[in-house]
C-alpha angles and dihedrals in degrees: 000000000000119000116242120203118182120177135191099008105178109142127072089244091054092050091051089049090051093056091045091053091045090053091050089052093057118105114261091248091059093047090051090057089065087072095057115122109223125206124196107205137181110251090239086072096054099110095032095051094042089057093042092052091046091058092041092055091046093050099041105026088230110138099170098101119112125180132206114194126203144116113312093239094053092047089049090055091048090054091050089050091055105265106167100241121152096195136023124203107192127189089229139017096248097087096041090049090054090051090049090053088054091051092246097122128078096182133005132187141159107242101176145351121249123225125212119216135185109228127201118200122237125196090213102090090188087074092088128175099031117258125237120246129190103274095221092059092046094048090049089052090051092048091053091048091051090049093053099029088228137101127181090346095307135093111279117255119186120186128205135156117263106280090209094072110001118081094207089051090051089051091050090052090051090052093052091047092050089052092046090242101113098087097050096030095058089080090065100042124124106199116213124197090235140357093264090059090048088054089050090054088052094047094053094045093244089134136034096224135011136189106223142155116274088227088071097049098093091077094047128093116211139048134304144179127215110240112233112249094237089070095066144023111272115266105228105193103216133193120206125191108218102177140030092245111150091221091051090053090048094050091046089057090047092056087061094052125110091248092053091050090052090053090050090053091047089060091046097252113152115230120227115253 
């Protein structure tokens, strides 16, 4: 790599020249990274988006996409603080709407609807994927466990994503409030940073029950019930275009393709009408 020595840089023009020269002195591999298209995505989309990007790369030959997963609220704060994301896939429309109000969004659209489930761990790992139970029976089982503080001879542990910044966690809190279980149940909560971590707690058996996204259930062994929609505010999974990157525009178009919609259905995401 060539050595770059720049002395006595006092004017604005000189400073700009300094950064230009410094950029030119970077190895080609570092310069290439400047072209990466970065996606900030809600952790509920981890398996869906991984598969979607796999097919996108295979079909287009474009390998410049990188994804950072986390809770929608934390990703929103990173964007406000200047994180260089080109797209944002939020687990609800609240955070993308706030970005739009701040003139940070070029395009915004709801691409699917998220579904909240209550998962019950099973020690038999052969029970994969998880099996569906009648939700009324499962919620009654949870209510009894909250009442006694016990489940299967052990202290009850109920996982959910942090309601303060995770839409699926906020939905789980609304469910517990609607069932009049929030007050008593708070003593048994295990708060995850995001819904993917809540699913991990469930997968390992660290908790008795967990509220998670149905899109994550294919890697879980156990039983679950789909929470009726009237118990929580709808989760409008929203995609926001944050930059004018050509790859971001291309991938946005791909998410609207027939193949993408089939992948969404495979992971039990409901498509908007």
